[in-house]
Structure formats: structure tokens, C-alpha cells
OpenMM code with the backbone's topology and positions (N, CA, C; nanometers):
from openmm import Vec3, app, unit

residues = "MET ASP ARG PRO LEU ARG CYS GLU LYS SER ILE LEU VAL GLU ASP VAL PHE HIS LYS LEU TYR THR ASN GLU LYS PHE LYS GLU VAL LYS GLU LYS VAL LEU GLY LEU LEU HIS THR ASN VAL VAL LEU VAL LEU LYS MET GLY SER TYR ALA LYS TYR VAL ALA SER GLU LYS ILE VAL ASN PRO VAL TRP ARG THR THR ARG LYS THR PHE ASP VAL ASN ILE ASP THR SER LYS GLY GLU PHE ASN CYS THR CYS LYS LEU PHE GLU PHE ARG GLY ILE LEU SER ARG HIS ILE ILE ARG CYS ILE GLU ILE GLU ASP VAL LYS CYS ILE PRO ASP LYS TYR ILE VAL SER ARG TRP ARG LYS ASP LEU VAL ARG PRO TYR GLU SER VAL ARG VAL GLY TYR TYR ASP PRO THR GLU CYS GLY ARG VAL LYS ARG SER MET GLU VAL LYS LEU ARG ASN ASP TYR ILE SER ARG LEU ALA LEU GLN ASP ASP GLU ALA TYR GLY ILE TYR GLU ARG GLY THR SER GLY VAL ILE LYS GLU LEU".split()
positions = [
    Vec3(15.7266, 5.8156, 17.9592),
    Vec3(15.7887, 5.9518, 17.9334),
    Vec3(15.9398, 5.8710, 17.9635),
    Vec3(15.9203, 5.7998, 18.0901),
    Vec3(16.0993, 5.8046, 18.1140),
    Vec3(16.1840, 5.6781, 18.0772),
    Vec3(16.1365, 5.6607, 17.9617),
    Vec3(16.1467, 5.4996, 17.9283),
    Vec3(16.3886, 5.5514, 17.9282),
    Vec3(16.4323, 5.4578, 17.9288),
    Vec3(16.5655, 5.4945, 17.9260),
    Vec3(16.5900, 5.4890, 17.7867),
    Vec3(16.6734, 5.6031, 17.7903),
    Vec3(16.7309, 5.6222, 17.6387),
    Vec3(16.8154, 5.4820, 17.5678),
    Vec3(16.8281, 5.5185, 17.4662),
    Vec3(16.8921, 5.4148, 17.3987),
    Vec3(17.0546, 5.4574, 17.4263),
    Vec3(17.1408, 5.3621, 17.4297),
    Vec3(17.3193, 5.3431, 17.4437),
    Vec3(17.3991, 5.2281, 17.3305),
    Vec3(17.5192, 5.2844, 17.2970),
    Vec3(17.5965, 5.2038, 17.2542),
    Vec3(17.6640, 5.1052, 17.3344),
    Vec3(17.6269, 4.9838, 17.3599),
    Vec3(17.6933, 4.8804, 17.4361),
    Vec3(17.7978, 4.8762, 17.4273),
    Vec3(17.8347, 4.8803, 17.2664),
    Vec3(18.0614, 4.8879, 17.3087),
    Vec3(18.1414, 4.9716, 17.3259),
    Vec3(18.0471, 5.0849, 17.3887),
    Vec3(18.1770, 5.2037, 17.4904),
    Vec3(18.1077, 5.1390, 17.6389),
    Vec3(18.2026, 5.1023, 17.6997),
    Vec3(18.2366, 5.0921, 17.8820),
    Vec3(18.1369, 5.2037, 17.9158),
    Vec3(18.1759, 5.3180, 17.9119),
    Vec3(18.1063, 5.4189, 18.0080),
    Vec3(17.9111, 5.4580, 17.9850),
    Vec3(17.9513, 5.4305, 17.8319),
    Vec3(17.7709, 5.4681, 17.7861),
    Vec3(17.6611, 5.3511, 17.8615),
    Vec3(17.7456, 5.2410, 17.8461),
    Vec3(17.7185, 5.0764, 17.9266),
    Vec3(17.6569, 5.1514, 18.0135),
    Vec3(17.7546, 5.1114, 18.1180),
    Vec3(17.7556, 5.1772, 18.3060),
    Vec3(17.6683, 5.2935, 18.3406),
    Vec3(17.6594, 5.3969, 18.2450),
    Vec3(17.6217, 5.4874, 18.2817),
    Vec3(17.4373, 5.5228, 18.2274),
    Vec3(17.4399, 5.4433, 18.1324),
    Vec3(17.3312, 5.4012, 18.1025),
    Vec3(17.2110, 5.2875, 18.2418),
    Vec3(17.2676, 5.2619, 18.2850),
    Vec3(17.2396, 5.0971, 18.3830),
    Vec3(17.2058, 5.2068, 18.5318),
    Vec3(17.3150, 5.2702, 18.5579),
    Vec3(17.2803, 5.3255, 18.6367),
    Vec3(17.2485, 5.4625, 18.7001),
    Vec3(17.2696, 5.5629, 18.5889),
    Vec3(17.2268, 5.7003, 18.5834),
    Vec3(17.1305, 5.7468, 18.5333),
    Vec3(17.0239, 5.9090, 18.6100),
    Vec3(16.8985, 5.9314, 18.5327),
    Vec3(16.8523, 5.9666, 18.4019),
    Vec3(16.8309, 5.9219, 18.3343),
    Vec3(16.7685, 5.9986, 18.2019),
    Vec3(16.8459, 6.1128, 18.1076),
    Vec3(16.8947, 6.2153, 18.2584),
    Vec3(16.8443, 6.3143, 18.2288),
    Vec3(17.0134, 6.3759, 18.2992),
    Vec3(17.0727, 6.3070, 18.3994),
    Vec3(17.2522, 6.3682, 18.3076),
    Vec3(17.2603, 6.2015, 18.2699),
    Vec3(17.2541, 6.0914, 18.1583),
    Vec3(17.2747, 6.0118, 18.0959),
    Vec3(17.2959, 6.0440, 17.9700),
    Vec3(17.1483, 6.2047, 17.9716),
    Vec3(17.2160, 6.2667, 17.8469),
    Vec3(17.3237, 6.3762, 17.8052),
    Vec3(17.3402, 6.4376, 17.9786),
    Vec3(17.5455, 6.4859, 17.9849),
    Vec3(17.6235, 6.3545, 17.9027),
    Vec3(17.5863, 6.2341, 17.9651),
    Vec3(17.6737, 6.2072, 17.9466),
    Vec3(17.7293, 6.1509, 17.8146),
    Vec3(17.6084, 6.1162, 17.7505),
    Vec3(17.5985, 6.0959, 17.5690),
    Vec3(17.6412, 6.1673, 17.5544),
    Vec3(17.6085, 6.3072, 17.5566),
    Vec3(17.7004, 6.4315, 17.5418),
    Vec3(17.8059, 6.3724, 17.4853),
    Vec3(17.8816, 6.3786, 17.5473),
    Vec3(18.0149, 6.2986, 17.6147),
    Vec3(18.0209, 6.2500, 17.4745),
    Vec3(17.9939, 6.1237, 17.5098),
    Vec3(18.0155, 5.9904, 17.3765),
    Vec3(18.0353, 6.0897, 17.2590),
    Vec3(17.9395, 6.1602, 17.2216),
    Vec3(17.9152, 6.2176, 17.0617),
    Vec3(18.0343, 6.2731, 17.0648),
    Vec3(18.0392, 6.3132, 17.1936),
    Vec3(18.1919, 6.4866, 17.1166),
    Vec3(18.3329, 6.3548, 17.0680),
    Vec3(18.3236, 6.2482, 17.0670),
    Vec3(18.4242, 6.1592, 17.0534),
    Vec3(18.4691, 6.1576, 16.9661),
    Vec3(18.4330, 6.1965, 16.8513),
    Vec3(18.4152, 6.2178, 16.6708),
    Vec3(18.5284, 6.3757, 16.6992),
    Vec3(18.5000, 6.4888, 16.7819),
    Vec3(18.6172, 6.5730, 16.7622),
    Vec3(18.7233, 6.5458, 16.8279),
    Vec3(18.7660, 6.4453, 16.8818),
    Vec3(18.8435, 6.4275, 17.0355),
    Vec3(19.0012, 6.3473, 16.9738),
    Vec3(19.1084, 6.3177, 16.9607),
    Vec3(19.1922, 6.2767, 16.9119),
    Vec3(19.2632, 6.2756, 17.0415),
    Vec3(19.3197, 6.1531, 17.0582),
    Vec3(19.4293, 6.1242, 17.1851),
    Vec3(19.5816, 6.0282, 17.1929),
    Vec3(19.6822, 6.1334, 17.2076),
    Vec3(19.8106, 6.0493, 17.1738),
    Vec3(19.8947, 6.0305, 17.2965),
    Vec3(19.9626, 5.9020, 17.2521),
    Vec3(20.0233, 5.8867, 17.3976),
    Vec3(20.1356, 5.8903, 17.4270),
    Vec3(20.1500, 5.9506, 17.5748),
    Vec3(20.2753, 6.0365, 17.5304),
    Vec3(20.3802, 5.9721, 17.6327),
    Vec3(20.3278, 5.8913, 17.7158),
    Vec3(20.3891, 5.8347, 17.8177),
    Vec3(20.3970, 5.7259, 17.8638),
    Vec3(20.3829, 5.5788, 17.9046),
    Vec3(20.3820, 5.4970, 17.9875),
    Vec3(20.4392, 5.4309, 18.0369),
    Vec3(20.3717, 5.3754, 18.1462),
    Vec3(20.5072, 5.3411, 18.2424),
    Vec3(20.3727, 5.2188, 18.3657),
    Vec3(20.4375, 5.0907, 18.2700),
    Vec3(20.3089, 5.0205, 18.3907),
    Vec3(20.2588, 4.9899, 18.3169),
    Vec3(20.1148, 5.0547, 18.4517),
    Vec3(19.9513, 5.0390, 18.4899),
    Vec3(19.9526, 5.2730, 18.4444),
    Vec3(19.9995, 5.3129, 18.4080),
    Vec3(20.0538, 5.4337, 18.4328),
    Vec3(20.0302, 5.5139, 18.2531),
    Vec3(19.9655, 5.5866, 18.2229),
    Vec3(19.9979, 5.6397, 18.1130),
    Vec3(19.9184, 5.7705, 18.0929),
    Vec3(20.0091, 5.8425, 18.0449),
    Vec3(19.9901, 5.9503, 18.0042),
    Vec3(19.9521, 6.0227, 17.8585),
    Vec3(19.8680, 6.0966, 17.8261),
    Vec3(19.7754, 6.0987, 17.7096),
    Vec3(19.7525, 6.2570, 17.7425),
    Vec3(19.7827, 6.3155, 17.5459),
    Vec3(19.7885, 6.4319, 17.4950),
    Vec3(19.6422, 6.4471, 17.4388),
    Vec3(19.5433, 6.4854, 17.4387),
    Vec3(19.3606, 6.4889, 17.4047),
    Vec3(19.4116, 6.6410, 17.3465),
    Vec3(19.3602, 6.5993, 17.2069),
    Vec3(19.3541, 6.7678, 17.0686),
    Vec3(19.1794, 6.7695, 17.0979),
    Vec3(19.1705, 6.8675, 17.0724),
    Vec3(18.9999, 6.8783, 17.0575),
    Vec3(18.9884, 6.9465, 16.9925),
    Vec3(18.8696, 6.9907, 16.9495),
    Vec3(18.8175, 7.0284, 16.7489),
    Vec3(18.6734, 7.1162, 16.8220),
    Vec3(18.6741, 7.2614, 16.8661),
    Vec3(18.5776, 7.3421, 16.8975),
    Vec3(18.4885, 7.3741, 16.8077),
    Vec3(18.3700, 7.3126, 16.7618),
    Vec3(18.3463, 7.3777, 16.6513),
    Vec3(18.2652, 7.4666, 16.6971),
    Vec3(18.2875, 7.5984, 16.6663),
    Vec3(18.1839, 7.7102, 16.6951),
    Vec3(18.1252, 7.7340, 16.5646),
    Vec3(18.0981, 7.8463, 16.5328),
    Vec3(18.0742, 7.8463, 16.3765),
    Vec3(18.2018, 7.7912, 16.2918),
    Vec3(18.1366, 7.7806, 16.1335),
    Vec3(18.2022, 7.6988, 16.0842),
    Vec3(18.3853, 7.7286, 16.0506),
    Vec3(18.3928, 7.8544, 16.0629),
    Vec3(18.4864, 7.9192, 15.9924),
    Vec3(18.5399, 7.9489, 16.1172),
    Vec3(18.5475, 7.9391, 16.2430),
    Vec3(18.6612, 8.0077, 16.3950),
    Vec3(18.6394, 7.8485, 16.4522),
    Vec3(18.6833, 7.7470, 16.3978),
    Vec3(18.7165, 7.6385, 16.4711),
    Vec3(18.7929, 7.6517, 16.5782),
    Vec3(18.8490, 7.6323, 16.6445),
    Vec3(18.9401, 7.5956, 16.7176),
    Vec3(18.9537, 7.4638, 16.7830),
    Vec3(19.0421, 7.5025, 16.7698),
    Vec3(19.2062, 7.3667, 16.8829),
    Vec3(19.2000, 7.3529, 17.0063),
    Vec3(19.1857, 7.2509, 17.1277),
    Vec3(19.1782, 7.3316, 17.2939),
    Vec3(19.3318, 7.1302, 17.2880),
    Vec3(19.4378, 7.2000, 17.3583),
    Vec3(19.4682, 7.0484, 17.4616),
    Vec3(19.4943, 7.0019, 17.5481),
    Vec3(19.4360, 6.8340, 17.6003),
    Vec3(19.4955, 6.8788, 17.7451),
    Vec3(19.5181, 6.7350, 17.8247),
    Vec3(19.5884, 6.6997, 17.9154),
    Vec3(19.6024, 6.6181, 17.9638),
    Vec3(19.5294, 6.5088, 18.0101),
    Vec3(19.6480, 6.4094, 17.9915),
    Vec3(19.5109, 6.2827, 18.0568),
    Vec3(19.5602, 6.2415, 18.0669),
    Vec3(19.6186, 6.1632, 18.2157),
    Vec3(19.6625, 6.0722, 18.3272),
    Vec3(19.5442, 5.9920, 18.3597),
    Vec3(19.5708, 5.8355, 18.3570),
    Vec3(19.5237, 5.7780, 18.3989),
    Vec3(19.5892, 5.6410, 18.4401),
    Vec3(19.5724, 5.5706, 18.5156),
    Vec3(19.6562, 5.5122, 18.6522),
    Vec3(19.4899, 5.3638, 18.6524),
    Vec3(19.5315, 5.2247, 18.5634),
    Vec3(19.4493, 5.1936, 18.5595),
    Vec3(19.4183, 5.0897, 18.7311),
    Vec3(19.5804, 5.0089, 18.7192),
    Vec3(19.5746, 4.9556, 18.8993),
    Vec3(19.4585, 5.0111, 18.9258),
    Vec3(19.5355, 5.1551, 18.9554),
    Vec3(19.4276, 5.2355, 19.0555),
    Vec3(19.3124, 5.2386, 19.1096),
    Vec3(19.3128, 5.2587, 18.9523),
    Vec3(19.1863, 5.3115, 18.9544),
    Vec3(19.0974, 5.4766, 18.9035),
    Vec3(19.2373, 5.5522, 18.8690),
    Vec3(19.2616, 5.7045, 18.8659),
    Vec3(19.2836, 5.7401, 18.7537),
    Vec3(19.1773, 5.8084, 18.7136),
    Vec3(19.1725, 5.8865, 18.5891),
    Vec3(19.1710, 6.0405, 18.5703),
    Vec3(19.2588, 6.1266, 18.4820),
    Vec3(19.2499, 6.2397, 18.5192),
    Vec3(19.2150, 6.3842, 18.4787),
    Vec3(19.1836, 6.4661, 18.4148),
    Vec3(19.2462, 6.5448, 18.3031),
    Vec3(19.2395, 6.6962, 18.3689),
    Vec3(19.3154, 6.8131, 18.2304),
    Vec3(19.3462, 6.9083, 18.3467),
    Vec3(19.2259, 6.9810, 18.2218),
    Vec3(19.0898, 6.9605, 18.2070),
    Vec3(18.9283, 7.0357, 18.1635),
    Vec3(18.8959, 7.0659, 18.2958),
    Vec3(18.9401, 6.9238, 18.3986),
    Vec3(18.8184, 6.9080, 18.5432),
    Vec3(18.7094, 6.8685, 18.4923),
    Vec3(18.6202, 6.8313, 18.3939),
    Vec3(18.5517, 6.8410, 18.3961),
    Vec3(18.4352, 6.7127, 18.5081),
    Vec3(18.5077, 6.6525, 18.5315),
    Vec3(18.4505, 6.5635, 18.7044),
    Vec3(18.4523, 6.6128, 18.7421),
    Vec3(18.5618, 6.7245, 18.8279),
    Vec3(18.5621, 6.7790, 18.9206),
    Vec3(18.4856, 6.8724, 18.9256),
    Vec3(18.4553, 6.9725, 18.8219),
    Vec3(18.2945, 7.0406, 18.8392),
    Vec3(18.1622, 6.9778, 18.7893),
    Vec3(18.1585, 6.8936, 18.7159),
    Vec3(18.0012, 6.8494, 18.6725),
    Vec3(18.0308, 6.7935, 18.7346),
    Vec3(18.1223, 6.6316, 18.7300),
    Vec3(18.0001, 6.5342, 18.8423),
    Vec3(18.0373, 6.4499, 18.6879),
    Vec3(18.0550, 6.4617, 18.5886),
    Vec3(18.0833, 6.3074, 18.4960),
    Vec3(18.1746, 6.3775, 18.4469),
    Vec3(18.2589, 6.2562, 18.3533),
    Vec3(18.3963, 6.1900, 18.3009),
    Vec3(18.3643, 6.2597, 18.1384),
    Vec3(18.5252, 6.3180, 18.1149),
    Vec3(18.5361, 6.4108, 18.0220),
    Vec3(18.5341, 6.3607, 17.8794),
    Vec3(18.5118, 6.3790, 17.7705),
    Vec3(18.5526, 6.3011, 17.6841),
    Vec3(18.6557, 6.2592, 17.6300),
    Vec3(18.7819, 6.3273, 17.7170),
    Vec3(18.9526, 6.2834, 17.7081),
    Vec3(18.9192, 6.2062, 17.7805),
    Vec3(18.9193, 6.1598, 17.8719),
    Vec3(18.9117, 6.0926, 17.9963),
    Vec3(18.8695, 5.9433, 17.8895),
    Vec3(18.7446, 5.9474, 17.8907),
    Vec3(18.6330, 5.8143, 17.7759),
    Vec3(18.7563, 5.7951, 17.6306),
    Vec3(18.7990, 5.9055, 17.6386),
    Vec3(18.8078, 5.8525, 17.4582),
    Vec3(19.0110, 5.6948, 17.5626),
    Vec3(19.0379, 5.7535, 17.6555),
    Vec3(19.1794, 5.6952, 17.7103),
    Vec3(19.1143, 5.5698, 17.8130),
    Vec3(19.0059, 5.5568, 17.8081),
    Vec3(18.9299, 5.4274, 17.8973),
    Vec3(18.8889, 5.3445, 17.7513),
    Vec3(18.9199, 5.4107, 17.7063),
    Vec3(18.8370, 5.3204, 17.5603),
    Vec3(19.0228, 5.2750, 17.4808),
    Vec3(19.1209, 5.3923, 17.4975),
    Vec3(19.2390, 5.3332, 17.4184),
    Vec3(19.2970, 5.1712, 17.5314),
    Vec3(19.3489, 5.2020, 17.6404),
    Vec3(19.3677, 5.1760, 17.7561),
    Vec3(19.2573, 5.0219, 17.7892),
    Vec3(19.1699, 5.0412, 17.7280),
    Vec3(19.0836, 4.8564, 17.7412),
    Vec3(19.0038, 4.8728, 17.8250),
    Vec3(18.9704, 5.0045, 17.9641),
    Vec3(18.9538, 4.9465, 18.0530),
    Vec3(18.8274, 4.8781, 18.1259),
    Vec3(18.8747, 4.8112, 18.1479),
    Vec3(18.7551, 4.6427, 18.1918),
    Vec3(18.5572, 4.7206, 18.2693),
    Vec3(18.6364, 4.8266, 18.4289),
    Vec3(18.5771, 4.8294, 18.4510),
    Vec3(18.5621, 5.0024, 18.5255),
    Vec3(18.4486, 5.0880, 18.5552),
    Vec3(18.4919, 5.2388, 18.5904),
    Vec3(18.4425, 5.2122, 18.7371),
    Vec3(18.5886, 5.2702, 18.8132),
    Vec3(18.6013, 5.2928, 18.9756),
    Vec3(18.4595, 5.3560, 19.0387),
    Vec3(18.3786, 5.2772, 19.0932),
    Vec3(18.3126, 5.3645, 19.1890),
    Vec3(18.2949, 5.5395, 19.1997),
    Vec3(18.4466, 5.5442, 19.3212),
    Vec3(18.4262, 5.6942, 19.2621),
    Vec3(18.4430, 5.7677, 19.1212),
    Vec3(18.4181, 5.7239, 19.0965),
    Vec3(18.3770, 5.8473, 18.9442),
    Vec3(18.2262, 5.7831, 18.8835),
    Vec3(18.1440, 5.7099, 19.0104),
    Vec3(18.0077, 5.7479, 18.9589),
    Vec3(17.9266, 5.7780, 19.0388),
    Vec3(17.8972, 5.9003, 19.0579),
    Vec3(17.8052, 5.9907, 19.1718),
    Vec3(17.6662, 5.9326, 19.2594),
    Vec3(17.6711, 5.8999, 19.3565),
    Vec3(17.5453, 5.8607, 19.3541),
    Vec3(17.4514, 5.9771, 19.4093),
    Vec3(17.4372, 6.0629, 19.3341),
    Vec3(17.3657, 6.2342, 19.3318),
    Vec3(17.2687, 6.1427, 19.2075),
    Vec3(17.3071, 6.1498, 19.1411),
    Vec3(17.2364, 6.1080, 19.0158),
    Vec3(17.2588, 5.9287, 18.9805),
    Vec3(17.2026, 5.8583, 19.0642),
    Vec3(17.2459, 5.7058, 19.0573),
    Vec3(17.0802, 5.6931, 19.0440),
    Vec3(16.9413, 5.6223, 18.9535),
    Vec3(16.8612, 5.5890, 18.9824),
    Vec3(16.8266, 5.5043, 19.0798),
    Vec3(16.9011, 5.3965, 19.0951),
    Vec3(16.8454, 5.2871, 19.1889),
    Vec3(16.8556, 5.3171, 19.2840),
    Vec3(16.9101, 5.4451, 19.3452),
    Vec3(16.9149, 5.4850, 19.5078),
    Vec3(16.8133, 5.5596, 19.6308),
    Vec3(16.7874, 5.4843, 19.6894),
    Vec3(16.5953, 5.5702, 19.7793),
    Vec3(16.7302, 5.6633, 19.8187),
    Vec3(16.6264, 5.7582, 19.8878),
    Vec3(16.6685, 5.9231, 19.9385),
    Vec3(16.6456, 5.9073, 20.0428),
    Vec3(16.6558, 5.9812, 20.1505),
    Vec3(16.6585, 5.9453, 20.3110),
    Vec3(16.5719, 6.0850, 20.2655),
    Vec3(16.4506, 6.1485, 20.2431),
    Vec3(16.3645, 6.2751, 20.2272),
    Vec3(16.2652, 6.2240, 20.0900),
    Vec3(16.2912, 6.0960, 20.1070),
    Vec3(16.1867, 6.0331, 20.0015),
    Vec3(16.0562, 5.9762, 20.0655),
    Vec3(16.1019, 5.9132, 20.2180),
    Vec3(16.0211, 5.9021, 20.3068),
    Vec3(15.9735, 5.9460, 20.3598),
    Vec3(15.9091, 6.0897, 20.3916),
    Vec3(15.8593, 6.2333, 20.4985),
    Vec3(15.7513, 6.2642, 20.3951),
    Vec3(15.6775, 6.2173, 20.5075),
    Vec3(15.5196, 6.2546, 20.4732),
    Vec3(15.4996, 6.3423, 20.4984),
    Vec3(15.4532, 6.4292, 20.2978),
    Vec3(15.3901, 6.5597, 20.3129),
    Vec3(15.1665, 6.5312, 20.3449),
    Vec3(15.1678, 6.7048, 20.3967),
    Vec3(14.9343, 6.7048, 20.3832),
    Vec3(14.8859, 6.6107, 20.2924),
    Vec3(14.9981, 6.6996, 20.1704),
    Vec3(14.9193, 6.7297, 20.0036),
    Vec3(14.8945, 6.5562, 19.9792),
    Vec3(14.9975, 6.4822, 20.0365),
    Vec3(14.9885, 6.3183, 20.0173),
    Vec3(14.9290, 6.2420, 20.0530),
    Vec3(14.9097, 6.2857, 20.2500),
    Vec3(14.8384, 6.2127, 20.3314),
    Vec3(14.7462, 6.2892, 20.3284),
    Vec3(14.6136, 6.2700, 20.4291),
    Vec3(14.4618, 6.2820, 20.4076),
    Vec3(14.5228, 6.3480, 20.5525),
    Vec3(14.5633, 6.2626, 20.6022),
    Vec3(14.5671, 6.2552, 20.7827),
    Vec3(14.6239, 6.3843, 20.8052),
    Vec3(14.7411, 6.4046, 20.7151),
    Vec3(14.8823, 6.4866, 20.8356),
    Vec3(14.7378, 6.5995, 20.7748),
    Vec3(14.6737, 6.6358, 20.7020),
    Vec3(14.6201, 6.8517, 20.6365),
    Vec3(14.4555, 6.8118, 20.7021),
    Vec3(14.4528, 6.9151, 20.7595),
    Vec3(14.2345, 6.8923, 20.7666),
    Vec3(14.2082, 6.9206, 20.7102),
    Vec3(14.2351, 7.0468, 20.5980),
    Vec3(14.1233, 7.0376, 20.4857),
    Vec3(14.1456, 6.9637, 20.4007),
    Vec3(14.2069, 6.8845, 20.3659),
    Vec3(14.2125, 6.7683, 20.3115),
    Vec3(14.1302, 6.6782, 20.3030),
    Vec3(14.1622, 6.6831, 20.5185),
    Vec3(14.0353, 6.5307, 20.5134),
    Vec3(13.9215, 6.5727, 20.5484),
    Vec3(13.8871, 6.7053, 20.5022),
    Vec3(13.6900, 6.7593, 20.5251),
    Vec3(13.7343, 6.7490, 20.3990),
    Vec3(13.7551, 6.8358, 20.3022),
    Vec3(13.7046, 6.7740, 20.1489),
    Vec3(13.6739, 6.6510, 20.0952),
    Vec3(13.7580, 6.5482, 20.1686),
    Vec3(13.7374, 6.3948, 20.1376),
    Vec3(13.6121, 6.3665, 20.1832),
    Vec3(13.5579, 6.3742, 20.2929),
    Vec3(13.5042, 6.3702, 20.4169),
    Vec3(13.3610, 6.4306, 20.2931),
    Vec3(13.3783, 6.5804, 20.2950),
    Vec3(13.2116, 6.6061, 20.2005),
    Vec3(13.2108, 6.5730, 20.0567),
    Vec3(13.3219, 6.4824, 20.0537),
    Vec3(13.3119, 6.4175, 19.8970),
    Vec3(13.2643, 6.3155, 19.9253),
    Vec3(13.3026, 6.2131, 20.0294),
    Vec3(13.2236, 6.0915, 20.0685),
    Vec3(13.0544, 6.1043, 20.0338),
    Vec3(13.0667, 6.2398, 20.2196),
    Vec3(12.8834, 6.2641, 20.2403),
    Vec3(12.7850, 6.3124, 20.1458),
    Vec3(12.8210, 6.3725, 19.9328),
    Vec3(12.7800, 6.4400, 19.9245),
    Vec3(12.7491, 6.3457, 19.7913),
    Vec3(12.7884, 6.2266, 19.7844),
    Vec3(12.8567, 6.0880, 19.7172),
    Vec3(12.7003, 5.9755, 19.7659),
    Vec3(12.7048, 6.0014, 19.8307),
    Vec3(12.6142, 5.8997, 19.9480),
    Vec3(12.5119, 5.9697, 19.9185),
    Vec3(12.5173, 6.1010, 19.9468),
    Vec3(12.3766, 6.1508, 19.9728),
    Vec3(12.3062, 6.1410, 19.7593),
    Vec3(12.3232, 6.1913, 19.6744),
    Vec3(12.3175, 6.1746, 19.5673),
    Vec3(12.3179, 6.0378, 19.5367),
    Vec3(12.3355, 5.9463, 19.5824),
    Vec3(12.2816, 5.8044, 19.5199),
    Vec3(12.1725, 5.7517, 19.6105),
    Vec3(12.1772, 5.8743, 19.7466),
    Vec3(11.9597, 5.8078, 19.8024),
    Vec3(11.9041, 5.9345, 19.6750),
    Vec3(11.9056, 6.0484, 19.7067),
    Vec3(11.8130, 6.1110, 19.6297),
    Vec3(11.7926, 6.0690, 19.4713),
    Vec3(11.8672, 5.9942, 19.3892),
    Vec3(11.8040, 5.9640, 19.2763),
    Vec3(11.7484, 5.8010, 19.2693),
    Vec3(11.6605, 5.7557, 19.3628),
    Vec3(11.6053, 5.6933, 19.3454),
    Vec3(11.4421, 5.7253, 19.3134),
    Vec3(11.3897, 5.7948, 19.3585),
    Vec3(11.2379, 5.8688, 19.3584),
    Vec3(11.1969, 6.0560, 19.3161),
    Vec3(11.1031, 6.0611, 19.3439),
    Vec3(11.0891, 6.2141, 19.3488),
    Vec3(11.1057, 6.2598, 19.4397),
    Vec3(11.0253, 6.1411, 19.5404),
    Vec3(11.0052, 6.1910, 19.7060),
    Vec3(11.1405, 6.1926, 19.7625),
    Vec3(11.1985, 6.1260, 19.7715),
    Vec3(11.4265, 6.1614, 19.7808),
    Vec3(11.4800, 6.2701, 19.7583),
    Vec3(11.4468, 6.3136, 19.6226),
    Vec3(11.4521, 6.3800, 19.5385),
    Vec3(11.4325, 6.5456, 19.6382),
    Vec3(11.3286, 6.5467, 19.6417),
    Vec3(11.2342, 6.6829, 19.6848),
    Vec3(11.2970, 6.7054, 19.8046),
    Vec3(11.3165, 6.5998, 19.8614),
    Vec3(11.3977, 6.6355, 20.0163),
    Vec3(11.4935, 6.6958, 20.0565),
    Vec3(11.6401, 6.5840, 19.9557),
    Vec3(11.7329, 6.6631, 19.8811),
    Vec3(11.7036, 6.8094, 19.8685),
    Vec3(11.6770, 6.8190, 19.7818),
    Vec3(11.6778, 6.9444, 19.7310),
    Vec3(11.5921, 7.0721, 19.8037),
    Vec3(11.5425, 7.0044, 19.9711),
    Vec3(11.5197, 7.1237, 20.0260),
    Vec3(11.6551, 7.1397, 20.1068),
    Vec3(11.7251, 6.9927, 20.1807),
    Vec3(11.7966, 6.9804, 20.2943),
    Vec3(11.9213, 7.1308, 20.2371),
    Vec3(11.9255, 7.0843, 20.0534),
    Vec3(12.0895, 7.1722, 20.0033),
    Vec3(12.0170, 7.2836, 19.9894),
    Vec3(11.8987, 7.3182, 19.9669),
    Vec3(11.9104, 7.4301, 20.0049),
    Vec3(11.9282, 7.5363, 20.1333),
    Vec3(11.8564, 7.4374, 20.2391),
    Vec3(11.8908, 7.5098, 20.3233),
    Vec3(12.0749, 7.5291, 20.4033),
    Vec3(12.1038, 7.4220, 20.3588),
    Vec3(12.2502, 7.4077, 20.3666),
    Vec3(12.3103, 7.4788, 20.3235),
    Vec3(12.2642, 7.5943, 20.1635),
    Vec3(12.3618, 7.6641, 20.1240),
    Vec3(12.2753, 7.7889, 20.1670),
    Vec3(12.1499, 7.8019, 20.2296),
    Vec3(12.1607, 7.9199, 20.2825),
    Vec3(12.2176, 7.9491, 20.4230),
    Vec3(12.2308, 7.8557, 20.5191),
    Vec3(12.3152, 7.8082, 20.6178),
    Vec3(12.5127, 7.8808, 20.6418),
    Vec3(12.5208, 7.8049, 20.4864),
    Vec3(12.6376, 7.7855, 20.4947),
    Vec3(12.6791, 7.9099, 20.4205),
] * unit.nanometer
topology = app.Topology()
chain = topology.addChain("A")
for resn in residues:
    res = topology.addResidue(resn, chain)
    for name in ("N", "CA", "C"):
        topology.addAtom(name, app.Element.getBySymbol(name[0]), res)
């Protein structure tokens, strides 16, 4: 059920987040990558490692109500800084399709760690995972421990009772007495 989803290795963002994020969060990233079909970016300013783009996006609601929105995207490859006026990373923790398109145009080779949110990493060991819970560890919960003991005793007694008719008779009389007493 939790097999890794398919990804396009030629798109840096998709490849990086496919390896690092859980399937659920990677689905969101994949949606943004698919949204690249409706996103167009135009370079407005280029000064050294800094670039400013204007991203225009066609948002398809119903076909007859297509709307266009524009966003400003700033990228500084030497500092590893990306931001967009849509503020998707600030609100949802994933890079927007506008930033992804600009990353591809600028031929960025790696995603800075600050854009990889540890909350959704699949290789992270979380501190609460080592907490012992009663229903996982029978020694922690008396009822579960008693249930295991009753099951073990019943299995042993039933094996003895099935050996012959005399043993079965003893078992029948004994369990009838236990049932009445309980």
C-alpha cells in the first residue's frame, strides 16, 4: 500500500521530494508539478545570481470561467533563496509551481535544506515513536496481560483435554464449575 509513487526524474523538485517526503505530502508536490502545464514565467530582471520573474497562471475553474493570475518570483541562486508572492511555501510548506518553474529555468542543482520541511520526511525518527503504549506492550496493561494468560492456559488445557475421553470428561466438569463460579 505504501509503495513510493512514480516520479519524473528530469524535474529536480519532484526527484528530491520523491526521495525525502512521505507519499501523502509527495502527492501535493506532484500536483504542483502537474500545474506547470498552466504556468508561464517571464524573466524581468537578472543581476548576477539574482533573478526576478513574473509568473502568470491560467486557473481553470469551469472552462468558460478561466481566470489568469500573476505572481512575482524572486530567486537568488548563490544564497539559495526562493520566494513567491503566492506565499504557498509559507502557508503549506511546499514550493509553488511558480518557484518550481523558475528553478528549472535557472538550472538550480540542489534544493536548500530550509525548503525541505522535516515534518514530512519519511526518513526522520520522531521522538514520540519510542513512547510505550499499554495496548502495544502487554506488561504495561493489566487487562491485556490477563487476557494473554487466559489464552495461554486455555490453549494448554484444551490440548490436554483432547488426548482421551477421560481427560475430556474432567475438562467438561471443571469448566462447568468455573463457568458457574464466574
